Structure formats: structure tokens, C-alpha cells
C-alpha positions in Angstrom: 4.1 -16.5 7.4 2.1 -13.6 6.1 -1.2 -14.3 4.5 -1.8 -13.4 0.9 -5.4 -12.2 0.5 -6.8 -12.3 -3.0 -10.3 -11.2 -2.3 -12.1 -9.4 -5.2 -15.3 -7.5 -4.9 -17.2 -9.1 -7.8 -20.7 -8.4 -6.6 -23.2 -7.0 -9.1 -24.8 -4.0 -7.7 -26.2 -0.7 -8.9 -25.1 2.9 -8.1 -27.8 5.5 -7.6 -27.8 6.6 -11.3 -28.7 3.1 -12.4 -25.4 2.2 -13.9 -24.1 -1.3 -13.1 -21.1 -1.1 -10.8 -19.8 -4.6 -11.6 -20.7 -7.1 -14.3 -19.5 -10.1 -16.3 -19.1 -10.1 -20.1 -17.7 -13.0 -22.2 -16.4 -14.8 -19.1 -14.5 -11.8 -17.6 -15.5 -9.4 -14.8 -15.5 -5.7 -15.1 -15.9 -2.9 -12.5 -17.0 0.7 -13.0 -14.1 3.0 -12.2 -14.8 5.3 -9.3 -16.3 8.6 -10.4 -16.4 7.7 -14.1 -19.6 6.3 -15.6 -17.9 5.7 -19.0 -14.9 3.6 -18.2 -14.4 0.2 -16.5 -11.5 -1.8 -15.2 -11.0 -5.5 -15.9 -10.9 -7.1 -12.5 -11.0 -10.9 -13.3 -9.7 -12.2 -16.6 -10.0 -15.7 -18.0 -7.6 -18.4 -19.1 -7.6 -19.4 -22.8 -6.0 -19.1 -26.2 -5.6 -15.6 -27.7 -7.4 -13.8 -24.9 -8.3 -10.1 -25.6 -8.7 -7.2 -23.3 -11.1 -5.3 -25.6 -11.2 -1.6 -26.5 -14.8 -1.5 -25.2 -17.4 -3.7 -23.6 -21.1 -3.4 -23.7 -23.5 -4.3 -20.9 -27.2 -3.7 -20.4 -27.3 -1.3 -23.4 -24.4 0.8 -22.2 -20.9 0.7 -23.9 -17.9 1.3 -21.7 -14.2 1.9 -22.5 -11.9 -0.6 -20.9 -9.2 1.7 -19.5 -7.6 -0.4 -16.6 -6.3 -3.9 -15.8 -6.9 -4.2 -12.1 -4.9 -5.9 -9.3 -4.6 -9.7 -9.5 -6.9 -9.7 -12.6 -4.8 -12.4 -14.3 -3.9 -14.2 -11.1 -3.1 -17.9 -11.9 -4.6 -17.5 -15.4 -2.9 -19.2 -18.4 -2.9 -17.4 -21.7 -1.8 -19.6 -24.6 -1.0 -17.9 -27.9 -1.3 -14.1 -27.5 -2.7 -11.8 -24.9 -4.1 -8.8 -26.9 -4.5 -5.5 -25.1 -6.9 -2.9 -26.5 -6.3 0.7 -27.4 -8.0 2.3 -24.3 -6.0 0.6 -21.5 -4.1 3.4 -19.7 -3.3 1.7 -16.4 -2.1 -1.8 -15.5 -1.7 -2.6 -11.8 1.7 -4.0 -10.7 0.0 -7.2 -9.5 -2.2 -7.7 -12.5 -0.1 -10.6 -13.9 1.0 -12.1 -10.5 1.4 -15.9 -10.9 0.0 -15.7 -14.5 1.3 -17.8 -17.4 1.6 -15.8 -20.6 3.2 -16.8 -23.9 3.0 -13.6 -25.9 1.7 -10.0 -25.6 0.4 -7.8 -28.4 -0.8 -4.2 -27.8 -3.1 -2.2 -30.2 -1.1 0.3 -32.3 -3.5 2.9 -31.3 -2.7 2.6 -27.6 -0.9 5.7 -26.4 0.2 4.3 -23.0 1.5 0.8 -23.8 3.2 -1.1 -26.6 4.7 -4.5 -27.3 8.2 -5.2 -28.6 8.9 -8.7 -29.7 6.0 -9.9 -27.6 7.1 -8.1 -24.5 4.9 -5.5 -22.8 6.4 -2.0 -22.3 5.2 1.5 -21.6 4.8 3.4 -24.8 8.1 5.2 -24.4 9.9 1.8 -23.8 11.3 3.0 -20.5 9.3 0.6 -18.3 9.2 -3.1 -19.0 5.8 -4.3 -17.7 5.7 -8.0 -18.5 8.1 -10.5 -20.0 6.1 -13.6 -21.2 7.2 -16.5 -19.0 6.2 -19.5 -21.1 8.0 -18.6 -24.4 11.2 -20.5 -23.5 13.9 -17.9 -23.7 17.3 -18.9 -22.3 19.2 -15.6 -22.7 17.4 -12.3 -22.3 18.8 -8.8 -23.0 16.7 -5.9 -21.7 16.9 -3.1 -24.3 19.0 0.0 -23.7 16.8 2.9 -22.6 14.8 0.8 -20.1 14.9 2.6 -16.7 12.4 0.4 -14.8 11.4 -3.2 -14.6 7.9 -3.4 -13.1 7.0 -5.7 -10.3 6.5 -9.3 -11.3 7.7 -8.7 -14.8 10.0 -11.7 -15.0 8.3 -13.8 -12.3 8.4 -17.6 -12.9 10.3 -17.3 -16.2 11.6 -20.8 -15.6 13.6 -21.2 -18.8 15.8 -18.2 -18.4 19.5 -18.8 -17.5 21.1 -15.5 -18.2 19.8 -11.9 -18.0 21.7 -8.8 -19.3 20.4 -5.6 -17.8 21.4 -2.2 -19.4 23.2 0.7 -17.9 20.7 3.4 -17.1 18.3 0.9 -15.4 17.2 2.5 -12.1 14.6 0.3 -10.5 13.8 -3.4 -10.4 10.4 -4.0 -8.9 9.1 -6.6 -6.4 9.3 -10.3 -7.1 11.2 -9.9 -10.4 13.0 -13.1 -11.3 11.0 -14.8 -8.5 11.2 -18.6 -9.1 13.4 -18.3 -12.2 14.7 -21.7 -11.3 17.5 -21.8 -13.9 18.8 -18.3 -13.6 22.5 -18.5 -12.8 23.9 -15.3 -14.4 22.7 -11.7 -14.0 24.6 -8.4 -13.9 23.1 -5.6 -11.9 24.1 -2.2 -13.5 25.7 0.5 -11.4 22.8 2.8 -12.1 20.3 0.8 -10.2 18.9 2.6 -7.1 16.2 0.2 -5.9 15.6 -3.5 -5.9 12.2 -4.7 -4.7 11.5 -7.5 -2.2 11.8 -11.2 -3.1 13.4 -10.3 -6.4 15.7 -13.3 -6.7 14.1 -15.8 -4.4 14.4 -19.4 -5.6 17.1 -18.7 -8.2 20.5 -20.4 -8.3 22.1 -17.0 -8.7 20.9 -15.8 -5.4 21.7 -19.0 -3.6 25.3 -18.5 -4.8 25.6 -15.1 -3.1 27.6 -14.9 0.1 25.8 -14.4 3.5 25.8 -10.9 4.9 25.0 -7.4 3.6 24.8 -7.4 -0.2 25.6 -4.2 -2.1 25.2 -3.3 -5.7 28.3 -1.4 -6.7 28.6 -0.3 -3.1 25.9 2.3 -3.6 22.8 0.2 -3.1 22.2 -2.0 0.0 19.8 -4.5 -1.6 19.7 -7.5 0.7 20.7 -9.0 4.0 21.3 -12.7 3.5 21.6 -14.9 6.5 22.6 -13.4 9.9 23.0 -9.6 9.7 26.4 -8.3 10.7 25.7 -6.3 13.9 27.8 -4.7 16.7 26.1 -4.3 20.0 22.8 -4.8 18.4 23.4 -2.1 15.7 23.7 -2.8 12.0 25.7 0.0 10.3 25.2 0.7 6.6 28.4 1.3 4.6 29.5 4.9 4.5 29.5 5.1 0.7 26.0 3.7 0.4 23.5 6.0 -1.3 20.3 3.9 -1.4 18.7 1.3 0.8 16.5 -0.9 -1.3 13.0 -2.3 -0.6 14.4 -5.8 -0.2 16.3 -5.1 3.1 14.4 -7.2 5.5 16.2 -8.5 8.6 15.5 -12.1 9.1 16.8 -11.9 12.6 15.6 -9.3 15.1 18.1 -6.4 15.6 17.8 -3.3 17.7 18.9 -0.5 15.4 20.0 0.2 11.8 22.4 3.2 11.5 21.9 5.2 8.3 25.0 7.2 7.4 25.4 10.7 6.0 25.3 10.0 2.3 22.1 7.8 2.1 19.6 9.7 0.0 16.7 7.2 -0.3 15.4 4.5 2.0 12.7 2.3 0.6 10.2 0.4 2.8 12.7 -1.5 4.8 12.6 -2.4 8.5 11.2 -5.9 9.1 12.4 -7.3 12.5 13.8 -3.9 13.4 13.3 -1.8 16.6 14.8 1.6 15.7 16.2 3.7 12.9 19.2 5.9 13.7 20.3 8.5 11.2 23.5 10.5 11.0 22.8 14.1 12.1 24.5 15.4 8.9 22.2 13.4 6.6 20.5 15.9 4.3 17.5 13.6 3.4 16.3 11.8 6.6 16.1 12.1 10.3 15.0 9.8 13.1 12.4 10.9 15.7 12.2 8.4 18.6 13.5 5.7 16.3 11.0 6.3 13.5 12.3 7.3 10.1 11.0 10.7 8.7 12.2 12.9 5.9 14.5 15.7 7.0 11.8 18.3 7.0 9.5 16.0 9.0 6.7 16.2 6.5 6.6 12.5 5.5 6.7 9.5 7.7 8.8 7.0 5.7 9.0 3.9 7.9 8.0 2.7 11.3 10.2 -0.1 12.7 8.1 -3.3 12.6 9.1 -4.7 16.0 7.8 -1.7 18.0 4.9 -2.4 20.3 2.0 -0.6 21.7 0.8 2.9 21.0 2.4 5.4 18.6 1.5 9.1 18.1 2.6 10.4 14.7 4.6 13.6 15.3 3.2 17.1 14.6 4.2 18.4 11.2 3.8 15.1 9.3 1.6 15.5 6.3 2.1 12.2 4.5 2.1 8.6 5.8 4.2 6.9 3.2 3.6 3.8 1.1 3.9 0.7 3.4 5.1 3.0 6.2 3.6 0.8 9.0 3.5 -2.4 6.9 3.9 -5.6 9.0 4.0 -3.7 12.4 2.0 -6.5 13.9 2.6 -5.5 17.5 1.3 -2.0 17.0 -2.0 -1.6 18.8 -2.9 2.1 18.3 -1.9 4.9 16.0 -2.9 8.5 16.4 -2.8 10.7 13.3 -2.8 14.4 14.4 -4.3 17.3 12.5 -2.1 18.2 9.6 -1.9 14.6 8.1 -3.3 15.0 4.6 -2.4 11.7 2.8 -2.2 8.0 3.6 -0.5 6.2 0.8 -1.0 2.7 -0.6 -0.5 -0.2 1.8 0.3 2.1 4.7 -1.1 -0.2 7.4 -0.8 -3.4 5.4 -0.9 -6.4 7.7 -0.9 -4.5 11.0 -2.7 -7.4 12.6 -2.7 -6.1 16.1 -3.9 -2.6 15.3 -7.1 -1.7 17.2 -7.5 2.0 17.0 -6.9 4.7 14.4 -8.5 8.1 14.2 -8.7 9.9 10.8 -8.1 13.7 11.2 -10.1 16.5 9.6 -7.1 17.4 7.4 -7.0 14.1 5.7 -8.1 14.2 2.0 -6.6 11.1 0.4 -6.3 7.4 1.3 -4.5 4.9 -1.1 -5.4 1.4 -2.1 -5.4 -1.4 0.5 -4.2 1.1 3.1 -5.8 -1.0 5.9 -5.9 -4.7 6.0 -7.9 -7.3 8.0 -7.3 -7.3 11.7 -7.7 -3.5 12.1 -10.4 -1.7 13.8 -10.6 2.0 13.0 -12.2 3.9 15.9 -11.7 6.3 18.7 -13.3 4.2 21.4 -12.2 1.0 23.1 -14.8 -1.0 21.4 -14.1 -4.0 19.2 -16.5 -5.7 16.8 -16.1 -9.1 15.2 -17.7 -10.7 12.2 -19.1 -14.1 13.1 -19.0 -15.2 9.5 -15.4 -14.1 8.7 -13.8 -14.1 12.2 -12.2 -10.7 11.3 -12.7 -7.3 12.8 -15.4 -5.0 11.4 -14.0 -1.5 11.1 -15.7 1.2 13.2 -14.6 4.3 11.5 -14.4 7.8 13.0 -13.5 10.4 10.4 -13.2 14.1 11.3 -13.0 15.3 7.7 -16.0 17.5 6.6 -15.3 16.5 3.0 -15.0 12.8 2.5 -11.3 11.9 1.8 -10.7 10.7 -1.8 -10.1 7.0 -1.3 -9.6 3.8 -3.4 -12.4 1.3 -3.1 -9.9 -1.2 -1.6 -8.9 0.8 1.5 -10.7 -1.6 3.8 -9.6 -4.6 1.7 -10.8 -7.9 3.1 -13.2 -6.4 5.7 -16.8 -7.4 6.1 -17.6 -3.6 6.0 -21.3 -3.7 5.2 -22.5 -4.0 8.8 -20.1 -1.4 10.2 -20.8 2.2 11.2 -19.1 5.3 10.0 -19.1 8.3 12.4 -18.7 11.7 10.8 -19.0 15.4 11.8 -22.5 16.9 12.0 -23.9 18.1 8.7 -21.7 15.8 6.6 -23.6 12.5 6.3 -25.1 13.5 2.9 -21.6 14.0 1.5 -20.4 10.7 2.8 -23.5 8.9 1.5 -22.6 10.2 -2.0 -18.9 9.2 -1.8 -17.3 5.8 -2.5 -16.1 3.7 -0.6 -17.6 5.5 2.4 -21.1 4.8 1.3 -20.3 1.0 1.2 -20.0 0.9 5.0 -23.1 0.5 7.1 -24.9 3.2 8.9 -23.4 6.7 8.6 -23.9 8.5 11.9 -23.3 12.2 12.6 -21.6 13.0 15.9 -20.1 16.0 17.7 -16.4 15.4 18.2 -16.5 17.2 21.5 -18.8 14.5 22.9 -16.2 13.0 25.2 -18.5 10.6 27.1 -20.4 9.5 24.0 -23.9 10.3 25.3 -24.9 12.4 22.3 -24.6 15.8 24.1 -21.8 18.2 24.8 -22.0 19.5 28.4 -20.4 19.5 31.8 -20.4 15.7 32.0 -17.9 15.7 29.1 -15.5 17.8 31.1 -15.8 15.2 34.0 -15.1 12.4 31.5 -12.1 14.2 30.1 -10.6 14.9 33.6 -11.2 11.2 34.5 -9.2 10.1 31.5 -6.4 12.6 32.2 -6.1 12.0 35.9 -7.3 8.5 36.4 -6.4 6.8 33.1 -10.0 5.8 32.4 -10.5 6.0 28.7 -13.5 8.0 27.7 -16.3 6.3 25.7 -16.4 9.1 23.1 -13.7 11.3 21.5 -11.3 12.6 24.1 -9.0 14.3 21.6 -11.3 17.4 21.4 -9.0 19.7 19.5 -7.8 16.9 17.1 -4.1 17.5 17.5 -3.4 13.8 18.2 -2.8 14.2 21.9 -5.1 14.1 25.0 -3.9 16.7 27.4 -4.7 20.1 28.9 -5.2 21.7 25.5 -8.3 19.5 25.1 -9.7 20.7 28.4 -9.2 24.3 27.2 -10.9 23.5 23.9 -13.8 21.9 25.6 -14.3 24.8 28.1 -14.1 27.3 25.2 -16.7 25.3 23.3 -19.1 25.3 26.3 -18.6 29.0 27.1 -19.3 30.0 23.6 
């Protein structure tokens, strides 16, 4: 069973300009939003009656706008009466109300991003249903016409609901919707739906009544594999008329290959217990490269099959590592990101428990939230470090980028990062010292990425070390991928010789 980590950085510390990074006011915790000294996010709410997320909050003589409700901020909180949301809130994380108990929601009329309709939380344009209060006792629910998305967790644990009517035009149903709606027996999924998130209908009588096998919505969405997957010679073949493969398609039994037919135009993050993706050569949207799913133009790595083991080199031409692309690949030990990779999206290496080695290329400029989870060591040497207090790996980070990549504070979520080292190109440590979250790691050390043997110098001994690795398989102590293309080969020898001769 996967671990659910709900660690929140609630330390009170001070950034260089003297502004508090995190603080508590009226029993709730707030955090300064990265790069903005005027706005804060609510990171830990409180239970109570008629709880308010205020327009502003004052601390130590400074007044801040409350513009975000952060991840898990209402986790297991109970709000009796009304949850009031202030006018400045512009972002609510999809996990903000996970396992919360809420009776009613009211949003300030002056809020231009969110609104409430009959006590239900919506985006201002009423296209996205964000939260349906789960303790109000509704038996029959009709989602209004015009709603195109139901956000993750929106109906979670609405234990009184028996029937749900969803409108035509609805396109997405997020993760864990209707999770533990223990009386839900009747729901009609519209033909317009293109994606259904994972664990949407778990612990509902409606789901239990569904037949085993591949479940389709109107034949155009494969949204679930229930029970044993129907395979032929280890291959599960998606229906030819299927257009979308939803986030919820996790195989509960190991299979060798999923075959994706010509018409499929979107595959969400599916692939648990899977060894290979196989894509019809005439598919216009996707292709498979050595069993890994990429967009047709090869610029985005969509999904790595979770059951694959050992080392993986991302193909040249990939610019984006997609959301959850390597999620749950627990047997993966090493990933090489070549020059050209620019973006690592949210949760990309989520719960890759066996991953020991990742190098971040110079081309990288953005890393999403919780991209790396505990159990990962980010480095380019065979070293491992462990925290005696936590028993988890401490990341040793080698980053080639001369400008610190823009990164969410939670990219190293759950790590004890404060004693770790960050290795960066020469002349860049000042920039990394000024950039969050990089400046939250331990010592920032400048190195030369042509220092193959790791002795602090670039000379003939590095050539010897590189040859030893290429010919004898003895991994060098330093950075053997001299040219940063993701591979260690003759091109690195040429690059090193060129460096030494010039």
C-alpha cells in the first residue's frame, strides 16, 4: 500500500528582507507565497463553527492578502455552519479539502475567482465545481448545466447521497470524487466526459454493481479495469472506438503490454502494473519508444510503465516530463534527463521509492510541486546518504542550470533537506542562494561539470577516469556525462579533450 504523506512545513523562519516566511494567526497557519512579499497562502486551517478564510491577515505589523488555500490545508478539519472564503483567494489546491467535513460554503461577492451557489463552491464562471459540502444531508444531487469539470475530492465522503445527475457537457471528473459515498446507487456518466480520475467511485454501491472487466463510458472513454484485465498473450487491447483513456485505468494484475489503437487522442496517467505501451503506428497523437509513451512529436514524455526496472535514459527531443509521468515506478533505479528537457511537471517522480540517481540538465527551467518524493537521491555519483532521524534519503542534488530553475517549495516533499548539498556550475552559487527552494538545501557548492573523477580539477586524470568507465564499467566519482546529452559515450571523450586543448 502506498504511503500518504501529509507533511507540512510550518516552521517560523525569516527570509533575508526580514519578512516572516510562516506564521500563525487566530489558530491558523499561513505561508508567504514564493516571490511575493504581499500575499500569503493558508496552509493549515482549523476546525470550528463558521470558520473564515479572511481577506487579509496581519502579523508583526505587516498586512498580507490571503490569496491561496494550500494543499491539505483543511485535512480532517470539521467546519460546522459556514466556511466563509474571502475576496482575495485566487487559488485553491485540489487537495485542500481532502477528508474535510464541511456543511456550507459562502464566498465573498467581491471575489472574482470563486463563487458559491446554494452553499456549493464553484469557480466564478460556474464551469468548475470545487466542493460540494458533505455533511448537509442531500439525497439527490443535480450538478447544474454548464459545469464542465468536477474538481478532485469535490464529492468525497458525501455519505447521504443516493443519486447524482451529471449534465451533458461535463468533460472531467477529478480524482477521488464520490469516494466513500456509501449510499450512492445511481449515477449517469454523460457521453461528453473525457476523463475520470483515480479512485472516483471506490466504496460506493454503484461501483460494486459494475461488471468485472474493462469499463467504458459510452465506448469512447476507458475509465476503469475492474477485476482481472482481459488479456490475450499478455496484451490488453483497448477498444478500437475508444477516444480517451482515463486516469483511473490502473491494472490490479501485472500485464505485459497495453495496445493503444489509432483513434485514442488522450491518455491520462495510467500504467500501474504495466511493462510496456504499444501504440498503433497510425495514431496521430502518441507513439511508443521502447515501451514508453510519448506524444507523437516526441516532445513530451507522458507515461513510463510502472513495472519497468533499472535504468532509463529519456530520449533526445523530450522537452517536458509530464505530470505523474514516472509516478509509482518503484523499481526504477536511475533516470537520465538529457539536455533539452525544460520542464518537470507536478508529481513527476511521485513515490519512485527505488530511484537513486537523477541529474538535472542545464536546459531545465521549471519543476512542479512534489515532483520528487521520499526515497529518492538526486545526484550524479554513486553516493547515498541517509538521515538517521527520518530513515529516508537525503537528496544530493547536481543541477547544471546556470539560472536556478523555477520550482515549487514542495519539490523535495518529505525530505530532510537541510543537511544536504547542492552542486551547481561555477559562478552560480549566488543565484542559487537567492532562489527558493534551492536556498533551503544545505551547502551550495560550485563545481566544474567536466570534473569526471571528482577531485576538483579538470586535467588528464579525468580522461583516464572517463575511459575506465567506458571500457571497464567502473563508474566515475564525478560527472561522466561531460557534454550533458544524457549519455556517457565517445562524444564525452571528445568534449573533454576539446575542453583540455582549449
